[in-house]
C-alpha beads as a LAMMPS data file, in Angstrom:
LAMMPS data file: protein, C-alpha beads

304 atoms
303 bonds

1 atom types
1 bond types

-500.0 500.0 xlo xhi
-500.0 500.0 ylo yhi
-500.0 500.0 zlo zhi

Masses

1 110.0

Atoms # bond

1 1 1 13.034 4.414 -10.003
2 1 1 13.032 6.946 -7.165
3 1 1 12.142 6.707 -3.426
4 1 1 9.073 7.908 -1.741
5 1 1 8.135 8.006 1.875
6 1 1 4.680 6.941 3.229
7 1 1 2.995 9.115 5.776
8 1 1 0.307 7.495 8.133
9 1 1 -1.339 8.629 11.322
10 1 1 -1.084 6.750 14.531
11 1 1 -2.632 3.135 14.339
12 1 1 -4.419 3.584 11.161
13 1 1 -5.297 0.041 10.443
14 1 1 -7.797 -0.819 13.161
15 1 1 -9.828 -3.808 12.070
16 1 1 -7.284 -5.013 9.460
17 1 1 -6.447 -8.129 11.359
18 1 1 -3.094 -9.185 9.666
19 1 1 -1.025 -6.022 10.647
20 1 1 -0.454 -4.163 13.891
21 1 1 0.977 -0.705 13.158
22 1 1 2.328 1.227 16.115
23 1 1 2.560 5.066 16.696
24 1 1 5.096 7.120 15.050
25 1 1 6.576 10.582 15.763
26 1 1 4.893 12.195 12.895
27 1 1 1.610 10.642 13.538
28 1 1 0.062 13.743 15.168
29 1 1 1.747 16.292 12.934
30 1 1 -0.129 17.980 10.103
31 1 1 -0.104 16.849 6.480
32 1 1 1.968 19.981 5.477
33 1 1 4.401 19.417 8.216
34 1 1 5.008 15.687 7.039
35 1 1 5.495 16.896 3.548
36 1 1 8.200 19.398 4.580
37 1 1 9.945 16.763 6.733
38 1 1 9.718 14.126 3.824
39 1 1 11.483 16.679 1.452
40 1 1 13.985 17.555 4.155
41 1 1 15.105 13.964 4.268
42 1 1 15.708 13.970 0.578
43 1 1 12.760 12.003 -0.871
44 1 1 11.380 12.931 -4.235
45 1 1 7.856 11.888 -3.313
46 1 1 5.422 11.242 -0.603
47 1 1 2.598 8.769 -0.151
48 1 1 -0.383 9.244 2.175
49 1 1 -2.550 6.745 4.000
50 1 1 -5.943 8.289 3.407
51 1 1 -6.778 8.205 7.084
52 1 1 -4.309 10.999 7.664
53 1 1 -6.857 13.338 6.003
54 1 1 -9.729 11.750 7.425
55 1 1 -8.566 12.692 10.929
56 1 1 -9.333 16.363 9.809
57 1 1 -12.730 17.951 10.271
58 1 1 -14.740 18.947 7.290
59 1 1 -13.396 22.473 7.181
60 1 1 -9.745 21.766 7.639
61 1 1 -10.041 18.752 5.182
62 1 1 -11.080 21.073 2.450
63 1 1 -8.390 23.708 3.331
64 1 1 -5.686 21.132 3.351
65 1 1 -6.720 19.756 -0.084
66 1 1 -6.354 23.336 -1.439
67 1 1 -2.974 23.980 0.318
68 1 1 -1.309 20.503 -0.698
69 1 1 -0.629 20.995 -4.426
70 1 1 1.047 24.377 -4.011
71 1 1 3.180 23.208 -1.257
72 1 1 4.248 20.014 -3.272
73 1 1 5.166 22.357 -6.102
74 1 1 7.081 24.507 -3.756
75 1 1 9.068 21.545 -2.249
76 1 1 9.535 19.865 -5.643
77 1 1 7.809 16.841 -4.239
78 1 1 5.527 14.535 -6.055
79 1 1 2.519 12.883 -4.457
80 1 1 3.104 9.300 -5.347
81 1 1 -0.083 7.647 -4.119
82 1 1 -3.114 7.536 -1.662
83 1 1 -3.267 4.367 0.319
84 1 1 -6.906 3.492 0.971
85 1 1 -7.257 0.237 2.801
86 1 1 -11.005 -0.093 3.486
87 1 1 -11.991 -3.221 1.450
88 1 1 -12.685 -6.514 2.715
89 1 1 -13.960 -9.812 1.109
90 1 1 -17.038 -10.390 3.024
91 1 1 -20.689 -11.287 2.266
92 1 1 -21.900 -8.467 4.654
93 1 1 -23.305 -6.098 2.063
94 1 1 -23.400 -3.076 4.303
95 1 1 -19.771 -3.366 5.060
96 1 1 -18.990 -3.552 1.269
97 1 1 -21.131 -0.509 0.481
98 1 1 -19.573 1.605 3.207
99 1 1 -16.095 0.554 2.124
100 1 1 -16.813 1.408 -1.369
101 1 1 -17.915 4.970 -0.567
102 1 1 -14.655 5.476 1.383
103 1 1 -12.668 4.294 -1.617
104 1 1 -14.411 6.706 -4.052
105 1 1 -13.723 9.537 -1.605
106 1 1 -10.011 8.480 -1.576
107 1 1 -10.111 8.638 -5.467
108 1 1 -11.624 12.153 -5.198
109 1 1 -8.826 13.168 -2.834
110 1 1 -6.118 11.784 -5.178
111 1 1 -7.670 13.681 -8.114
112 1 1 -7.705 16.913 -6.017
113 1 1 -4.157 16.835 -4.884
114 1 1 -2.514 15.233 -7.861
115 1 1 -1.709 11.675 -6.767
116 1 1 -1.932 9.548 -9.812
117 1 1 -3.079 6.336 -8.088
118 1 1 -4.989 4.903 -5.250
119 1 1 -3.352 1.820 -3.820
120 1 1 -5.647 -0.677 -2.032
121 1 1 -5.048 -3.820 0.145
122 1 1 -7.990 -5.913 0.153
123 1 1 -8.436 -7.809 3.460
124 1 1 -10.355 -10.974 3.884
125 1 1 -10.844 -14.354 2.750
126 1 1 -7.719 -16.117 4.034
127 1 1 -7.221 -13.572 6.912
128 1 1 -9.492 -12.686 8.299
129 1 1 -11.113 -16.064 7.399
130 1 1 -14.144 -15.005 5.540
131 1 1 -13.756 -18.259 3.438
132 1 1 -15.777 -19.680 6.209
133 1 1 -18.660 -17.630 4.948
134 1 1 -18.004 -17.458 1.171
135 1 1 -16.945 -19.891 -1.682
136 1 1 -13.934 -19.033 -3.728
137 1 1 -16.131 -18.178 -6.767
138 1 1 -18.353 -15.878 -4.635
139 1 1 -15.191 -14.148 -3.302
140 1 1 -13.593 -13.698 -6.645
141 1 1 -16.924 -12.366 -8.170
142 1 1 -17.082 -9.760 -5.388
143 1 1 -13.555 -8.596 -5.903
144 1 1 -14.031 -8.372 -9.633
145 1 1 -17.185 -6.291 -9.082
146 1 1 -15.416 -3.891 -6.636
147 1 1 -12.313 -3.469 -8.660
148 1 1 -14.275 -2.856 -11.965
149 1 1 -16.487 -0.191 -10.363
150 1 1 -13.576 1.484 -8.696
151 1 1 -11.312 1.386 -11.908
152 1 1 -14.071 2.975 -13.897
153 1 1 -14.754 5.635 -11.096
154 1 1 -11.067 6.298 -11.041
155 1 1 -10.734 6.588 -14.893
156 1 1 -13.476 9.340 -14.803
157 1 1 -11.320 11.268 -12.391
158 1 1 -8.019 10.697 -13.953
159 1 1 -6.700 8.451 -11.252
160 1 1 -5.697 4.902 -11.599
161 1 1 -6.600 1.973 -9.186
162 1 1 -3.728 -0.239 -7.981
163 1 1 -4.736 -3.373 -5.826
164 1 1 -2.081 -4.893 -3.698
165 1 1 -1.418 -8.667 -3.775
166 1 1 -0.450 -9.948 -0.408
167 1 1 -0.110 -13.023 1.807
168 1 1 -3.491 -13.587 3.633
169 1 1 -5.620 -12.270 0.847
170 1 1 -7.514 -13.722 -1.886
171 1 1 -4.902 -12.358 -4.409
172 1 1 -1.873 -14.177 -2.753
173 1 1 -0.370 -15.767 -5.853
174 1 1 0.519 -14.438 -9.336
175 1 1 -2.031 -16.645 -11.047
176 1 1 -5.024 -15.560 -9.075
177 1 1 -3.968 -11.902 -9.304
178 1 1 -3.706 -12.136 -13.043
179 1 1 -6.969 -13.888 -13.019
180 1 1 -8.802 -10.940 -11.388
181 1 1 -7.031 -8.488 -13.607
182 1 1 -8.118 -10.312 -16.686
183 1 1 -11.644 -10.447 -15.476
184 1 1 -11.856 -6.867 -14.672
185 1 1 -10.373 -6.065 -17.967
186 1 1 -9.777 -2.479 -17.392
187 1 1 -6.915 -0.275 -18.637
188 1 1 -7.200 1.574 -15.375
189 1 1 -6.390 -1.221 -13.123
190 1 1 -2.747 -1.716 -11.957
191 1 1 -0.895 -3.506 -9.181
192 1 1 1.016 -2.294 -6.075
193 1 1 3.799 -4.836 -5.241
194 1 1 4.808 -5.257 -1.709
195 1 1 8.089 -6.912 -1.027
196 1 1 6.624 -8.533 2.012
197 1 1 3.748 -9.935 0.247
198 1 1 6.032 -11.496 -2.496
199 1 1 8.766 -12.677 -0.018
200 1 1 6.201 -14.404 2.384
201 1 1 3.320 -15.322 0.210
202 1 1 4.494 -15.717 -3.299
203 1 1 8.040 -16.788 -3.300
204 1 1 7.238 -20.208 -2.032
205 1 1 5.750 -20.775 -5.410
206 1 1 8.149 -19.094 -7.890
207 1 1 11.228 -16.867 -7.909
208 1 1 11.210 -13.226 -7.471
209 1 1 12.166 -12.879 -11.170
210 1 1 9.387 -14.985 -12.351
211 1 1 6.846 -13.449 -10.002
212 1 1 7.572 -9.867 -11.047
213 1 1 8.039 -11.011 -14.772
214 1 1 4.427 -12.184 -14.755
215 1 1 3.310 -8.658 -13.701
216 1 1 4.972 -6.860 -16.662
217 1 1 2.850 -3.853 -17.686
218 1 1 0.715 -3.986 -14.625
219 1 1 2.983 -2.702 -11.947
220 1 1 2.467 1.131 -11.233
221 1 1 3.617 1.322 -7.545
222 1 1 5.852 -0.604 -5.069
223 1 1 6.027 -0.932 -1.315
224 1 1 9.544 -1.565 0.114
225 1 1 9.905 -3.382 3.388
226 1 1 11.820 -6.313 4.915
227 1 1 10.212 -9.448 6.579
228 1 1 11.104 -12.665 8.223
229 1 1 9.201 -16.013 8.551
230 1 1 6.656 -17.834 6.667
231 1 1 3.090 -17.716 5.517
232 1 1 0.822 -17.430 8.606
233 1 1 3.811 -16.610 10.907
234 1 1 5.906 -13.596 9.790
235 1 1 7.271 -10.393 11.135
236 1 1 8.225 -7.106 9.681
237 1 1 11.781 -6.027 10.503
238 1 1 14.296 -3.325 10.053
239 1 1 15.694 -3.119 6.351
240 1 1 18.550 -5.651 5.929
241 1 1 17.614 -7.828 8.833
242 1 1 15.114 -9.936 6.970
243 1 1 14.699 -12.288 3.899
244 1 1 14.379 -9.710 1.186
245 1 1 17.204 -9.562 -1.338
246 1 1 16.771 -6.080 -2.365
247 1 1 19.163 -6.220 -5.395
248 1 1 17.030 -9.157 -6.856
249 1 1 13.965 -7.205 -6.555
250 1 1 15.547 -3.978 -8.011
251 1 1 16.976 -6.034 -10.997
252 1 1 13.588 -7.700 -11.660
253 1 1 11.601 -4.428 -11.568
254 1 1 14.162 -2.757 -14.048
255 1 1 13.738 -5.950 -16.204
256 1 1 10.054 -5.184 -16.646
257 1 1 10.783 -1.561 -17.186
258 1 1 9.286 -0.201 -14.021
259 1 1 10.179 3.474 -13.573
260 1 1 7.786 4.475 -10.737
261 1 1 8.249 5.093 -7.070
262 1 1 9.646 2.689 -4.522
263 1 1 7.535 3.626 -1.410
264 1 1 9.205 3.226 2.017
265 1 1 6.361 1.653 3.926
266 1 1 7.844 1.600 7.353
267 1 1 5.106 0.463 9.756
268 1 1 7.410 -0.308 12.684
269 1 1 7.913 -3.859 13.914
270 1 1 4.849 -6.042 13.958
271 1 1 3.893 -9.762 13.863
272 1 1 1.540 -10.466 11.103
273 1 1 -0.286 -13.588 9.833
274 1 1 -2.624 -16.007 11.544
275 1 1 -1.245 -15.425 15.061
276 1 1 -2.578 -11.912 15.544
277 1 1 -1.747 -8.294 15.127
278 1 1 1.375 -8.045 17.396
279 1 1 2.313 -4.747 18.906
280 1 1 -0.499 -2.596 17.574
281 1 1 0.521 0.269 19.899
282 1 1 3.937 -0.621 20.435
283 1 1 6.809 1.656 19.757
284 1 1 8.832 -0.241 17.153
285 1 1 11.234 2.265 15.415
286 1 1 8.772 5.023 15.955
287 1 1 11.126 8.076 15.385
288 1 1 10.513 8.887 11.728
289 1 1 13.216 11.467 11.726
290 1 1 15.531 8.496 12.222
291 1 1 13.561 6.018 10.116
292 1 1 13.186 8.194 7.076
293 1 1 16.848 8.939 6.501
294 1 1 18.197 5.545 7.403
295 1 1 15.625 3.847 5.131
296 1 1 16.591 6.126 2.229
297 1 1 20.367 5.480 2.961
298 1 1 19.825 1.843 2.907
299 1 1 17.506 1.650 -0.150
300 1 1 19.140 4.371 -2.301
301 1 1 21.864 1.866 -3.232
302 1 1 19.434 -0.266 -4.994
303 1 1 16.761 2.129 -6.251
304 1 1 17.988 5.700 -6.440

Bonds

1 1 1 2
2 1 2 3
3 1 3 4
4 1 4 5
5 1 5 6
6 1 6 7
7 1 7 8
8 1 8 9
9 1 9 10
10 1 10 11
11 1 11 12
12 1 12 13
13 1 13 14
14 1 14 15
15 1 15 16
16 1 16 17
17 1 17 18
18 1 18 19
19 1 19 20
20 1 20 21
21 1 21 22
22 1 22 23
23 1 23 24
24 1 24 25
25 1 25 26
26 1 26 27
27 1 27 28
28 1 28 29
29 1 29 30
30 1 30 31
31 1 31 32
32 1 32 33
33 1 33 34
34 1 34 35
35 1 35 36
36 1 36 37
37 1 37 38
38 1 38 39
39 1 39 40
40 1 40 41
41 1 41 42
42 1 42 43
43 1 43 44
44 1 44 45
45 1 45 46
46 1 46 47
47 1 47 48
48 1 48 49
49 1 49 50
50 1 50 51
51 1 51 52
52 1 52 53
53 1 53 54
54 1 54 55
55 1 55 56
56 1 56 57
57 1 57 58
58 1 58 59
59 1 59 60
60 1 60 61
61 1 61 62
62 1 62 63
63 1 63 64
64 1 64 65
65 1 65 66
66 1 66 67
67 1 67 68
68 1 68 69
69 1 69 70
70 1 70 71
71 1 71 72
72 1 72 73
73 1 73 74
74 1 74 75
75 1 75 76
76 1 76 77
77 1 77 78
78 1 78 79
79 1 79 80
80 1 80 81
81 1 81 82
82 1 82 83
83 1 83 84
84 1 84 85
85 1 85 86
86 1 86 87
87 1 87 88
88 1 88 89
89 1 89 90
90 1 90 91
91 1 91 92
92 1 92 93
93 1 93 94
94 1 94 95
95 1 95 96
96 1 96 97
97 1 97 98
98 1 98 99
99 1 99 100
100 1 100 101
101 1 101 102
102 1 102 103
103 1 103 104
104 1 104 105
105 1 105 106
106 1 106 107
107 1 107 108
108 1 108 109
109 1 109 110
110 1 110 111
111 1 111 112
112 1 112 113
113 1 113 114
114 1 114 115
115 1 115 116
116 1 116 117
117 1 117 118
118 1 118 119
119 1 119 120
120 1 120 121
121 1 121 122
122 1 122 123
123 1 123 124
124 1 124 125
125 1 125 126
126 1 126 127
127 1 127 128
128 1 128 129
129 1 129 130
130 1 130 131
131 1 131 132
132 1 132 133
133 1 133 134
134 1 134 135
135 1 135 136
136 1 136 137
137 1 137 138
138 1 138 139
139 1 139 140
140 1 140 141
141 1 141 142
142 1 142 143
143 1 143 144
144 1 144 145
145 1 145 146
146 1 146 147
147 1 147 148
148 1 148 149
149 1 149 150
150 1 150 151
151 1 151 152
152 1 152 153
153 1 153 154
154 1 154 155
155 1 155 156
156 1 156 157
157 1 157 158
158 1 158 159
159 1 159 160
160 1 160 161
161 1 161 162
162 1 162 163
163 1 163 164
164 1 164 165
165 1 165 166
166 1 166 167
167 1 167 168
168 1 168 169
169 1 169 170
170 1 170 171
171 1 171 172
172 1 172 173
173 1 173 174
174 1 174 175
175 1 175 176
176 1 176 177
177 1 177 178
178 1 178 179
179 1 179 180
180 1 180 181
181 1 181 182
182 1 182 183
183 1 183 184
184 1 184 185
185 1 185 186
186 1 186 187
187 1 187 188
188 1 188 189
189 1 189 190
190 1 190 191
191 1 191 192
192 1 192 193
193 1 193 194
194 1 194 195
195 1 195 196
196 1 196 197
197 1 197 198
198 1 198 199
199 1 199 200
200 1 200 201
201 1 201 202
202 1 202 203
203 1 203 204
204 1 204 205
205 1 205 206
206 1 206 207
207 1 207 208
208 1 208 209
209 1 209 210
210 1 210 211
211 1 211 212
212 1 212 213
213 1 213 214
214 1 214 215
215 1 215 216
216 1 216 217
217 1 217 218
218 1 218 219
219 1 219 220
220 1 220 221
221 1 221 222
222 1 222 223
223 1 223 224
224 1 224 225
225 1 225 226
226 1 226 227
227 1 227 228
228 1 228 229
229 1 229 230
230 1 230 231
231 1 231 232
232 1 232 233
233 1 233 234
234 1 234 235
235 1 235 236
236 1 236 237
237 1 237 238
238 1 238 239
239 1 239 240
240 1 240 241
241 1 241 242
242 1 242 243
243 1 243 244
244 1 244 245
245 1 245 246
246 1 246 247
247 1 247 248
248 1 248 249
249 1 249 250
250 1 250 251
251 1 251 252
252 1 252 253
253 1 253 254
254 1 254 255
255 1 255 256
256 1 256 257
257 1 257 258
258 1 258 259
259 1 259 260
260 1 260 261
261 1 261 262
262 1 262 263
263 1 263 264
264 1 264 265
265 1 265 266
266 1 266 267
267 1 267 268
268 1 268 269
269 1 269 270
270 1 270 271
271 1 271 272
272 1 272 273
273 1 273 274
274 1 274 275
275 1 275 276
276 1 276 277
277 1 277 278
278 1 278 279
279 1 279 280
280 1 280 281
281 1 281 282
282 1 282 283
283 1 283 284
284 1 284 285
285 1 285 286
286 1 286 287
287 1 287 288
288 1 288 289
289 1 289 290
290 1 290 291
291 1 291 292
292 1 292 293
293 1 293 294
294 1 294 295
295 1 295 296
296 1 296 297
297 1 297 298
298 1 298 299
299 1 299 300
300 1 300 301
301 1 301 302
302 1 302 303
303 1 303 304
């Protein structure tokens, strides 16, 4: 296992009600600049939130896509994933259709720059509470339909699809996550595990070892973070200050043979869950030239 660092623009998650992501000191810098800083701080790979590319105009978008693979090779930096978080469990057809178009565009980007997977968080159902509008059967049917279509699209492009189980989403337990995977029945569908999602949403049901053990053969990416709190009332915090026992997670991942990247997903301090987005535009620990090396120093004792 090796560490990667996630790059995102300022306030990328507008409309995703369970998180509030602040600004960061790299948020207004170019894709290439961020890659160079990531390599400078000793990371082996970089992850991109797709919105970082979407901020570019059409001409610069195309030019950046051409430049990125050569720069990655020069820096000896792998591109671990593209994070594309547009999907929502909702009966509003036009929102689903628009989100699916954006997801396919993110898969196209991944194929063009050499990212092996597109990781996606699927908002809705529990938070925001679209269960008011949909039955559980309708919600699961919609998720299966979306995942199958995107997994097939990605397979044609040589890019895997990796959905992210998380507290607040309909895939908030191992059982329902595995149910969706079985129904999609695609060799191109994988899982992105998030320590926060496991710690807050799943650990009340089973141990870390049991949870990760159930996902053997399905995990192709991991998001590392630390959290405090309980379902519906939780906070992200600096590494080492929260509930996550990083050694247990590392041992459990090794036990299932995981050899992929552990992504430092540092989104600042925010309050998640049912009580709102917290400090959406707050500072948190916004200096990525401090956050990146300190996170690597902390996590490398477990994963590097």
